[in-house]
C-alpha positions as CSV (number, residue, x, y, z in Angstrom):
1,M,-27.2,-36.2,5.4
2,G,-27.7,-35.0,9.1
3,K,-26.1,-36.2,12.5
4,Y,-28.7,-38.7,13.3
5,P,-29.5,-41.7,13.6
6,M,-26.3,-42.3,15.8
7,A,-25.1,-46.2,16.8
8,F,-21.9,-47.7,18.2
9,S,-21.8,-51.0,19.5
10,I,-20.7,-52.8,22.7
11,E,-18.5,-55.6,23.5
12,T,-18.8,-57.7,26.7
13,P,-17.0,-60.4,28.0
14,D,-20.5,-61.9,27.1
15,G,-21.3,-60.8,24.0
16,E,-22.3,-57.8,21.8
17,G,-25.0,-54.9,22.6
18,E,-25.5,-51.6,20.9
19,A,-26.6,-48.1,21.6
20,R,-29.1,-46.1,19.5
21,K,-30.1,-42.6,19.4
22,D,-32.6,-41.7,17.0
23,K,-33.2,-38.2,17.3
24,A,-31.7,-35.5,19.1
25,N,-34.5,-34.8,21.6
26,E,-34.9,-38.8,22.3
27,P,-32.8,-40.9,24.8
28,W,-30.3,-43.2,24.1
29,E,-31.9,-46.9,23.9
30,V,-29.0,-49.1,25.0
31,S,-29.2,-53.0,25.2
32,Y,-26.3,-55.3,26.3
33,P,-26.1,-59.0,27.6
34,T,-26.7,-58.3,30.9
35,G,-29.6,-55.5,30.9
36,G,-30.0,-52.3,29.1
37,L,-30.8,-48.8,30.0
38,R,-32.4,-45.4,28.3
39,W,-30.4,-42.4,29.0
40,Y,-30.1,-38.9,27.9
41,G,-26.5,-37.3,27.4
42,S,-24.0,-37.5,24.8
43,V,-21.7,-40.0,23.3
44,P,-19.2,-39.8,25.9
45,E,-21.6,-39.9,28.9
46,V,-23.8,-42.9,27.8
47,Q,-20.2,-44.5,27.0
48,A,-19.3,-43.7,30.7
49,E,-22.7,-44.7,32.4
50,I,-22.6,-48.1,30.4
51,R,-19.5,-48.8,31.4
52,K,-20.3,-47.9,35.0
53,R,-22.6,-50.2,34.9
54,L,-20.9,-53.1,33.2
55,R,-18.4,-53.0,35.5
56,L,-20.6,-53.6,38.4
57,N,-21.3,-56.9,36.4
58,Y,-17.7,-58.1,35.3
59,G,-15.5,-55.8,37.4
60,K,-13.3,-53.3,36.9
61,D,-10.9,-54.7,34.8
62,A,-13.3,-56.2,32.2
63,P,-12.7,-55.5,28.9
64,I,-15.3,-53.2,27.8
65,T,-15.1,-51.7,24.3
66,F,-16.8,-49.5,21.9
67,T,-17.0,-49.5,18.2
68,K,-18.5,-46.5,16.1
69,G,-21.6,-48.0,14.0
70,G,-23.6,-46.2,11.4
71,E,-26.2,-45.7,9.1
């Protein structure tokens, strides 16, 4: 069994979202209650970008958590 697909959940004040990457050379497909994005990078990089964007919507002290998903 390989490393992909990879996924994790995103919890925000308005509900949940998901980030998913199916293959190594593909971007992360990210969706959350206030939008979404496609992002190339590692798990820490995509989580930092998600947190940055969500803090624009919810403020710097908003509870934003990530929970590992699986296949």
